[in-house]
Each structure stands twice: as C-alpha cells, then as structure tokens.
C-alpha positions as CSV (number, residue, x, y, z in Angstrom):
1,M,33.1,18.2,93.9
2,K,29.9,16.5,93.9
3,N,27.8,19.5,94.6
4,I,29.6,21.3,91.5
5,Y,28.3,18.2,89.5
6,K,24.8,18.9,91.0
7,F,25.0,22.5,90.4
8,I,25.7,21.9,86.5
9,L,23.2,19.2,86.4
10,V,20.7,21.7,87.5
11,L,21.7,24.3,85.4
12,V,21.5,22.2,82.3
13,V,17.8,21.1,83.2
14,L,17.1,24.8,83.6
15,L,18.5,25.7,80.4
16,S,16.5,22.9,78.5
17,S,13.5,23.9,79.9
18,I,13.7,27.4,78.8
19,C,14.6,26.3,75.5
20,L,11.8,24.1,75.3
21,F,9.2,26.9,76.4
22,A,10.8,29.5,73.9
23,Q,10.6,27.2,70.9
24,E,7.1,26.4,71.6
25,D,6.2,29.8,71.9
26,I,8.0,30.7,68.7
27,S,6.4,27.9,66.9
28,Q,3.0,29.0,68.0
29,Q,3.9,32.5,67.0
30,F,5.3,31.6,63.8
31,S,2.4,29.0,62.9
32,S,-0.2,31.9,63.5
33,E,1.8,34.2,61.4
34,I,2.5,32.2,58.2
35,M,-1.4,31.4,57.8
36,Y,-3.5,33.8,55.4
37,N,-7.2,34.3,55.6
38,V,-8.7,34.3,52.1
39,S,-12.3,34.6,51.1
40,V,-13.7,32.3,48.3
41,V,-17.2,33.4,46.9
42,G,-19.7,32.9,44.2
43,A,-19.9,29.7,41.9
44,V,-18.2,27.2,44.5
45,K,-19.7,24.2,46.6
46,N,-18.8,26.0,50.0
47,P,-18.2,29.7,49.8
48,G,-16.4,31.2,52.6
49,V,-13.1,32.1,54.4
50,Y,-10.2,29.7,54.3
51,M,-7.0,29.6,55.8
52,V,-4.0,29.0,53.4
53,L,-0.1,29.1,53.3
54,P,1.7,32.0,51.9
55,T,2.7,30.0,49.1
56,S,-0.8,29.0,48.0
57,R,-1.9,30.3,44.8
58,V,-5.7,31.3,43.6
59,S,-6.3,27.6,42.2
60,E,-5.6,26.1,45.8
61,A,-7.8,28.5,47.3
62,I,-10.5,27.5,45.0
63,K,-9.7,23.9,45.4
64,L,-10.5,24.1,48.8
65,A,-14.1,25.5,48.3
66,N,-14.6,22.7,46.0
67,T,-14.8,23.9,42.3
68,L,-14.2,22.1,39.2
69,I,-10.5,23.7,38.7
70,D,-8.7,20.7,39.6
71,T,-10.7,17.8,37.7
72,I,-7.8,15.1,38.4
73,N,-7.7,15.5,42.1
74,V,-10.7,17.2,43.1
75,P,-14.3,15.6,42.7
76,V,-16.7,17.9,40.5
77,H,-18.9,19.5,43.3
78,A,-19.6,23.1,42.1
79,S,-21.9,24.5,39.6
80,N,-21.1,23.1,36.0
81,N,-20.8,26.4,34.5
82,A,-18.3,28.0,37.1
83,S,-16.2,30.1,35.4
84,K,-12.3,29.7,34.9
85,R,-11.5,32.8,32.7
86,N,-13.3,35.7,34.5
87,I,-12.1,35.3,38.0
88,S,-11.9,38.7,40.2
89,L,-9.2,38.9,42.9
90,K,-10.1,41.7,45.3
91,R,-6.8,43.1,46.9
92,N,-6.2,46.3,48.6
93,N,-9.3,48.0,47.0
94,E,-8.2,46.9,43.8
95,V,-9.8,44.2,41.4
96,V,-7.6,42.1,39.3
97,K,-9.2,39.9,36.6
98,L,-7.7,36.3,36.1
99,D,-7.9,33.7,33.3
100,L,-7.2,30.5,35.0
101,L,-7.5,28.4,32.0
102,R,-4.5,29.9,30.5
103,F,-2.5,28.8,33.6
104,L,-4.0,25.5,33.6
105,V,-3.4,24.6,29.7
106,L,-0.5,26.9,29.3
107,G,1.1,27.3,32.5
108,E,0.7,31.3,32.7
109,E,1.6,32.2,36.0
110,K,0.8,35.6,36.1
111,S,-3.1,33.9,35.7
112,N,-2.8,32.2,38.9
113,P,-0.8,34.6,41.6
114,Y,0.2,34.0,44.8
115,L,-2.3,34.8,47.7
116,E,-2.0,37.6,50.4
117,D,-3.9,37.8,53.5
118,G,-7.4,39.3,53.1
119,D,-7.7,38.4,49.4
120,I,-11.3,37.8,48.1
121,I,-11.6,35.8,45.0
122,V,-15.0,35.7,43.3
123,V,-16.0,32.8,41.2
124,P,-18.5,34.1,38.6
125,V,-20.7,31.6,36.0
126,V,-20.1,31.5,32.5
127,K,-22.0,33.5,30.6
128,E,-20.9,33.2,26.9
129,Q,-18.7,31.0,25.1
130,V,-17.4,29.7,21.7
131,Q,-17.0,26.4,20.3
132,I,-14.2,25.2,18.2
133,F,-14.0,22.1,16.0
134,G,-11.7,20.1,13.7
135,A,-7.9,19.8,13.4
136,I,-7.0,21.2,16.9
137,A,-4.5,19.7,19.2
138,N,-6.3,19.7,22.3
139,K,-9.8,18.6,21.0
140,N,-10.2,15.6,23.5
141,D,-9.3,17.4,26.6
142,E,-11.9,17.2,29.4
143,E,-11.0,20.8,30.2
144,L,-12.4,22.1,27.0
145,L,-14.6,19.5,25.3
146,N,-15.0,21.7,22.3
147,S,-16.3,24.6,24.3
148,I,-14.2,27.6,25.6
149,E,-15.8,30.5,27.8
150,L,-15.3,33.8,25.9
151,K,-13.5,36.5,27.6
152,S,-14.2,40.1,26.5
153,G,-11.7,40.9,23.8
154,D,-10.8,37.6,22.6
155,R,-9.7,36.9,19.2
156,V,-9.3,33.8,16.7
157,S,-5.8,33.4,17.7
158,D,-6.7,33.3,21.9
159,I,-8.9,30.3,21.4
160,I,-6.5,28.8,19.2
161,E,-3.7,29.2,21.7
162,L,-6.1,27.6,24.6
163,V,-6.7,24.4,22.3
164,M,-2.8,24.3,22.1
165,G,-2.4,25.2,18.4
166,I,-3.9,23.6,15.4
167,L,-2.6,20.2,13.9
168,P,-0.4,20.2,10.9
169,S,-3.3,18.4,9.0
170,A,-5.5,21.6,9.2
171,D,-6.4,23.4,6.1
172,N,-5.2,26.8,7.1
173,K,-6.4,28.9,4.3
174,N,-10.1,27.5,4.5
175,A,-11.2,27.8,8.3
176,E,-14.6,29.1,9.0
177,I,-16.6,31.0,11.8
178,V,-20.5,30.7,11.7
179,R,-22.0,33.6,13.7
180,F,-25.6,34.3,14.7
181,I,-27.1,37.3,13.5
182,G,-28.4,39.4,16.3
183,D,-30.8,37.3,18.5
184,S,-32.1,35.3,15.5
185,S,-31.1,31.8,14.6
186,D,-29.9,32.9,11.3
187,T,-26.3,32.8,10.6
188,E,-23.5,34.1,8.5
189,S,-20.4,32.4,7.6
190,I,-17.1,34.5,7.7
191,N,-13.8,32.8,6.2
192,L,-10.5,32.7,7.7
193,N,-7.0,32.3,6.7
194,L,-5.2,31.1,9.7
195,D,-1.5,31.6,8.0
196,I,-2.3,35.5,8.0
197,I,-3.4,35.3,11.7
198,M,-0.5,33.2,13.0
199,N,2.1,35.3,11.4
200,N,0.4,38.6,12.6
201,I,-1.9,38.4,15.3
202,E,-2.6,42.2,15.0
203,S,-4.1,41.7,11.4
204,N,-7.8,42.4,10.6
205,E,-8.2,38.5,9.8
206,N,-7.7,37.8,13.9
207,I,-11.1,39.2,14.2
208,I,-12.9,39.7,17.9
209,L,-15.1,36.8,18.7
210,Q,-18.8,36.8,19.8
211,N,-21.0,34.6,21.8
212,D,-21.9,31.2,20.3
213,D,-19.3,31.7,17.6
214,R,-18.5,28.2,16.2
215,I,-14.9,27.9,14.7
216,Y,-14.3,25.3,12.1
217,I,-10.8,24.2,11.2
218,R,-11.3,21.4,8.4
219,E,-8.4,18.9,7.8
220,I,-6.7,18.4,4.3
221,P,-8.5,16.0,2.7
222,E,-6.3,12.5,2.4
223,Y,-3.8,14.2,4.6
224,H,-1.1,11.5,5.3
225,N,-3.3,8.9,4.7
226,K,-2.2,5.9,6.7
227,S,-3.7,3.2,4.5
228,F,-2.5,-0.7,5.4
229,I,-3.0,-4.0,4.4
230,T,-2.2,-7.4,6.4
231,L,-0.6,-10.5,4.7
232,I,-1.0,-13.6,6.7
233,G,0.1,-17.4,6.3
234,E,2.2,-18.9,3.7
235,I,3.9,-15.8,2.2
236,A,7.7,-15.0,2.5
237,Y,7.4,-12.0,4.8
238,E,4.0,-11.9,6.2
239,G,2.9,-8.8,8.2
240,T,1.4,-5.4,7.6
241,Y,2.3,-3.3,4.6
242,A,1.6,0.3,3.6
243,I,-0.6,1.2,0.6
244,E,-1.9,4.1,-1.3
245,N,-5.5,3.6,-0.9
246,N,-7.3,2.4,-4.1
247,K,-4.1,2.6,-5.9
248,T,-1.7,-0.4,-4.9
249,T,-2.4,-3.6,-6.3
250,L,-2.6,-7.2,-5.1
251,L,0.4,-8.4,-7.1
252,Q,2.2,-5.4,-6.2
253,I,2.1,-6.4,-2.6
254,I,2.6,-10.0,-3.2
255,T,5.7,-9.3,-4.9
256,K,7.1,-6.8,-2.5
257,A,6.4,-9.7,0.2
258,G,8.6,-12.0,-1.5
259,G,5.9,-14.0,-3.0
260,P,3.9,-17.0,-1.5
261,T,6.1,-20.3,-0.1
262,E,6.4,-23.5,-1.8
263,D,3.7,-24.8,0.8
264,A,1.2,-21.8,0.0
265,D,-2.4,-23.1,-1.6
266,L,-2.8,-20.5,-4.2
267,F,-5.9,-22.2,-5.2
268,N,-7.5,-21.3,-1.9
269,A,-5.6,-18.2,-1.0
270,Y,-8.2,-15.3,-0.7
271,L,-8.5,-11.6,0.0
272,K,-11.1,-10.5,2.8
273,R,-12.2,-6.9,2.6
274,I,-14.0,-5.0,5.4
275,S,-14.4,-1.6,3.7
276,K,-18.4,-1.0,3.8
277,E,-18.8,0.5,0.5
278,D,-18.0,-3.1,-1.2
279,L,-20.0,-5.1,1.0
280,Q,-23.3,-3.1,0.8
281,E,-26.2,-5.7,-0.2
282,P,-29.1,-4.0,0.4
283,E,-31.2,-7.0,-1.2
284,Y,-29.7,-9.4,0.9
285,Q,-30.3,-7.5,4.2
286,K,-33.8,-7.5,3.0
287,L,-34.3,-10.9,2.5
288,R,-32.7,-11.5,5.8
289,K,-35.8,-9.9,7.3
290,T,-38.0,-11.7,5.2
291,R,-39.9,-14.7,6.2
292,A,-39.4,-17.9,4.0
293,E,-43.0,-18.2,3.0
294,D,-43.1,-14.6,1.9
295,M,-40.0,-15.2,-0.6
296,S,-40.0,-16.3,-4.4
297,I,-38.2,-19.5,-5.0
298,L,-35.2,-17.7,-6.4
299,E,-35.1,-15.4,-3.5
300,Y,-35.1,-18.5,-1.3
301,R,-32.3,-20.0,-3.1
302,Y,-30.2,-16.8,-3.3
303,L,-30.9,-16.3,0.5
304,R,-29.6,-20.1,1.2
305,N,-26.5,-19.7,-1.1
306,R,-25.7,-16.1,0.2
307,L,-25.4,-17.5,4.0
308,T,-22.9,-20.0,3.1
309,E,-20.4,-17.5,1.5
310,G,-18.0,-15.6,3.1
311,S,-18.8,-11.9,3.5
312,G,-16.3,-9.6,1.5
313,V,-14.1,-12.6,0.3
314,F,-12.9,-12.0,-3.3
315,A,-12.6,-14.4,-6.2
316,K,-10.0,-16.7,-5.5
317,N,-7.7,-16.4,-8.7
318,F,-4.3,-16.2,-7.0
319,D,-2.8,-19.1,-8.9
320,T,-3.6,-17.6,-12.3
321,L,-2.5,-13.9,-11.1
322,W,0.9,-15.0,-9.4
323,N,1.9,-17.8,-12.0
324,N,0.8,-16.5,-15.2
325,K,0.7,-12.9,-14.4
326,E,-2.7,-12.3,-15.8
327,L,-3.2,-8.7,-14.7
328,E,-7.1,-9.1,-15.4
329,Y,-7.3,-11.0,-12.2
330,D,-5.2,-8.0,-10.2
331,I,-7.2,-6.4,-7.6
332,I,-6.8,-3.0,-6.1
333,L,-6.5,-3.1,-2.6
334,K,-8.3,-0.8,0.1
335,D,-7.1,0.1,3.6
336,G,-7.7,-2.9,5.9
337,D,-7.7,-5.5,3.4
338,V,-6.3,-9.0,4.7
339,I,-4.8,-11.4,2.4
340,Y,-4.5,-15.1,3.6
341,F,-2.2,-17.7,2.0
342,P,-3.3,-21.3,3.8
343,A,-1.0,-24.2,3.4
344,K,-1.8,-27.0,0.9
345,P,-4.3,-29.3,2.2
346,V,-3.4,-32.9,3.1
347,A,-6.8,-34.1,4.0
348,I,-10.2,-34.5,2.8
349,K,-12.9,-33.0,4.6
350,I,-16.2,-35.1,5.4
351,S,-19.4,-32.6,6.2
352,G,-22.9,-33.2,7.1
353,E,-24.9,-36.3,8.0
354,V,-22.1,-39.0,8.8
355,A,-21.5,-40.5,12.3
356,N,-18.0,-38.4,12.4
357,P,-17.8,-35.4,10.4
358,G,-14.4,-33.7,10.1
359,L,-11.1,-34.4,8.2
360,I,-9.3,-37.4,6.9
361,N,-5.8,-37.9,5.5
362,H,-6.1,-38.0,1.9
363,D,-5.6,-41.1,0.2
364,A,-5.3,-41.3,-3.4
365,E,-6.4,-44.9,-3.8
366,L,-10.2,-44.4,-2.1
367,N,-13.4,-43.0,-3.3
368,Y,-15.9,-41.0,-1.8
369,L,-17.9,-44.0,-0.4
370,E,-14.9,-45.3,1.2
371,Y,-14.3,-41.8,2.8
372,I,-17.8,-41.9,4.1
373,E,-17.2,-45.4,5.6
374,L,-13.9,-44.0,7.5
375,A,-16.1,-41.3,8.9
376,G,-18.5,-43.8,10.6
377,G,-20.9,-44.1,7.9
378,L,-24.1,-42.2,6.8
379,T,-26.7,-41.2,9.5
380,S,-30.6,-42.1,9.2
381,K,-31.0,-38.4,8.2
382,A,-28.9,-38.4,5.4
383,R,-30.1,-37.6,1.7
384,K,-28.1,-40.5,0.1
385,G,-29.0,-39.3,-3.4
386,K,-28.0,-35.7,-3.1
387,I,-24.3,-36.5,-1.8
388,K,-21.9,-33.8,-3.6
389,I,-18.2,-33.4,-3.9
390,I,-17.1,-29.6,-3.5
391,R,-13.7,-28.8,-5.2
392,S,-11.2,-27.0,-3.2
393,N,-9.7,-25.1,-6.2
394,T,-13.0,-24.2,-8.2
395,G,-15.5,-24.3,-5.5
396,E,-17.7,-26.7,-8.1
397,W,-20.2,-29.0,-6.7
398,L,-20.0,-32.4,-8.4
399,K,-22.3,-35.3,-8.3
400,P,-19.8,-38.2,-7.6
401,S,-19.3,-41.5,-9.0
402,K,-16.9,-44.0,-7.6
403,N,-14.6,-43.4,-10.0
404,T,-14.7,-39.7,-9.2
405,K,-11.3,-38.9,-8.1
406,L,-10.7,-36.9,-5.0
407,Y,-7.9,-34.2,-4.2
408,P,-6.5,-32.9,-1.1
409,G,-8.7,-30.1,0.5
410,D,-12.0,-31.6,-1.1
411,T,-15.2,-31.7,0.5
412,I,-17.6,-34.5,0.7
413,F,-21.0,-32.9,1.7
414,I,-23.8,-35.3,2.5
415,P,-27.4,-33.2,3.2
416,R,-30.0,-33.7,5.5
417,K,-33.5,-35.0,4.3
418,E,-35.4,-31.8,4.1
419,R,-38.3,-30.9,6.2
420,F,-41.7,-30.0,4.7
421,S,-40.9,-26.3,5.2
422,Y,-38.3,-26.6,2.8
423,Y,-40.6,-27.3,0.1
424,W,-43.5,-25.1,1.3
425,P,-42.4,-21.9,-1.1
426,Y,-42.3,-24.1,-4.0
427,I,-45.8,-25.5,-3.1
428,Q,-47.1,-22.0,-2.5
429,E,-46.1,-20.8,-5.9
430,T,-47.4,-24.1,-7.6
431,I,-50.8,-23.6,-6.0
432,A,-51.0,-19.8,-6.9
433,F,-50.1,-20.6,-10.5
434,V,-52.6,-23.7,-10.7
435,T,-55.4,-21.2,-8.9
436,G,-54.8,-18.6,-11.5
437,L,-54.8,-20.9,-14.5
438,A,-58.2,-22.4,-13.2
439,T,-59.7,-19.0,-12.6
440,S,-58.5,-18.1,-16.2
441,I,-59.9,-21.0,-18.0
442,I,-63.3,-20.5,-15.8
443,V,-63.5,-16.8,-17.0
444,I,-62.9,-17.9,-20.7
445,K,-65.6,-20.5,-20.7
446,S,-67.9,-18.1,-19.2
447,L,-67.2,-15.6,-21.9
448,M,-67.5,-18.1,-24.9
449,A,-70.8,-19.1,-23.1
450,N,-72.0,-15.5,-23.6
C-alpha cells in the first residue's frame, strides 16, 4: 500500500514539472508572438524601432518616440512644429495619410488605426497652417491656440469642425477670411455666410483654404449681455441683480429689492462705479505726477481735495430719491455698480490731531469741545483755529461754536499745523506777481523818462 502511495506521489510531481515547463515555454512563445516591431521616424525626439502590443494605435507609438501628441501625460520633447495632420503610415508597400488631430479632437478612430507588425510611421513637420479667431467653441484649447495645421483640400467647414464648432453668439452671416495675395504682404477680404456652409458643405461658399489664411468669426454685438449690480447693507433683499446696461435705473433696482430697511442711513448711502469711461480724469492723473512747486494754487487745492474723495462715488441723494421719488436724482446703472446702504450712525467721529482719534457714542448734550476732551484732548500739533465739523448727510464743512449741534455720523476734524512746504506755492506765486509788477513799473518809468 505504501508503494502505491509513493508511486502516486512521484507521478504527481512529474506531471507538475511537465506542466510548469510547458507553461513557461508557451508563455515565452506567446510573449514573443504578441509584440509588434514598429518604426517611428521624422519629427520625433527618438526616431527608431519600438516594440508595441497589437492593441496599440499609431498615437501610442508616436508617444513612445516622445512627440507632442499627448500633451497631458508626456512632456513636450519633439520639434515644436511636428505635424499632427499629415502623418504617413507605411504598410505593405502602401502609404496611408492620417490626421491624428481629428482623433484627438473629434475621436475619429479611422484617423488613428491599430498597428501591425512592420508598420513605419513618418511624422513630418508643419509646413502650412491657418488661424481662426472669434466665436469658436475650442478657442482656448492648448492643442489649437488659434493655429490649425493645414491639410491639402481643407475647407472652411473642416477647420470649424476641428475647433468643435461655433458659439451661439457667432454672427454667422458676417464671417471673413483675410488672405494674402501671392507672395506679397497685400491681403484681400473674403466674406462668408456660415449658415450656408453649415447647411451644405458642398456649397461654393465653403471655399478651399490656403496657407496663412485667417478666419474671423465675430460675435453678435451685445449678445446676451450679462450685466449685473450688487446691493449691500440695509436693504430688504441684498445681493446681485441683473440689469439692462445703461437702461435700468437706481430707483427701479431699489424698488425691486424691497426698499431700504428702517435702519438704513439714506443720507450716507452711495453708489460706487467701476466702469472706466465714467472715471477718466486726465487732469487729475496729470497732477498726481506733478511736483507741488510746479502747480498753481488752484491746481494744488484741487489735488488735495480730490485725494480725499472716493473714486467713482456718485452724489448722495438717496433720501430724496427714495422718499420723494424725485426722478432728477435717479441714476442709470452700469454693469458692475455696487450700491451700499449703511446703517444709521450712532457715534461721532473724531479725526486728526487728538490723543485718541476714533468713534465716540453720540450724546445730544455734548458740544464739539467736550467730544475733543473725551478723545484725550488736542495734541501739540493741532491747529486750534481751523477745527471743522463735517456733516454726515451733506458733507458740508462748518466752523463750529459751542452751540453748534452735532448729529450721529458727524465728524470733528482737527487739522495739523501746516509745514512751510504747504505755503510754498502761494509764496512762489506772490513773488512772481511782485517781480512782474516791479518790472512793469521800472519799464514804465524808463519810457516816461525818455
């Protein structure tokens, strides 16, 4: 019985060994049989012969040779002008032209066939191209960058297809091709109706393109203009609101948003505009680059005042507009406007030369001097005779007395004693005037003496 077990054990070991050797031999044979030798030459980093699987496509072989076909997974090593649309596949004494861009952009499989053993792939350089601009779907794709390699026989519809079509905003009836005339830099303009081309690619409108043609597909002006403004603060429904640019008014939007809340300070509500055409101030920009001593007195005063104003802030007449509905104070809104409704103030602001500038709760019993004392008193640099009260609702600057009533939101401003440089422009103009006057007197006396 033991002999039988031994025999069976030896038989199992022998059979296992035979199976392992057979499997290894089959694996080696199978591995050698499923790899293809494919040559990749031309505008690639490493031209040569590559071993690929039978399931490999042309693009994968080129990828192995480090071309720029796969810009996502493979670094760009090849020539910057390696072709994607005029690749040649040599197979069994036949040459097939391939347009890999149609595979990469449109998924057209016949443009990127499976490989066979012995295939030769030739990647040429780009020799001709066209450019396309405007309302196209794929204008920002890194594969395209507005320039498309030109293939013999390409028509307008072929290039539009490679940019994934045109946008709904395209003005189809007013497209244009700008074409060079011969070898010169002179150009001609060819008008296109894309509606005709898209409906019938065989139409005469769908012309064959030439090297360096530029296709312009312009957008319909003001197509679905998405203009909006923003309401912030003490308004019933704050947020972003769509408007018709240069048409919707401030009062319409405030009404649509439910109006200001009871806590809104309409005297200090304001509209902030960012559109550049309303903010252009050439004189202000010029003065900012001018030295103080080169300015006139009026220019110097204008610059000082302008620097303290908010840029793009519209006149504050919200209270009159909302409560009295006086339309002369209404404002036509523009895209990007921001409308702010602050809460009613409860404090007096102390600004300038005091020990502790800032806010102090409003007390109707206090005058401006008592507020200054609460702020720590005046500093040694304070110009006592020039203290002003700035009304929050009107912006008016007042010279205060002990009996001047203060309201929440008002500002008490204590200026600093001016340095000599402040008076220098005045002194300069005075000297110039006196000098001119003296010269005139001398000239007149000389003439009279003669």
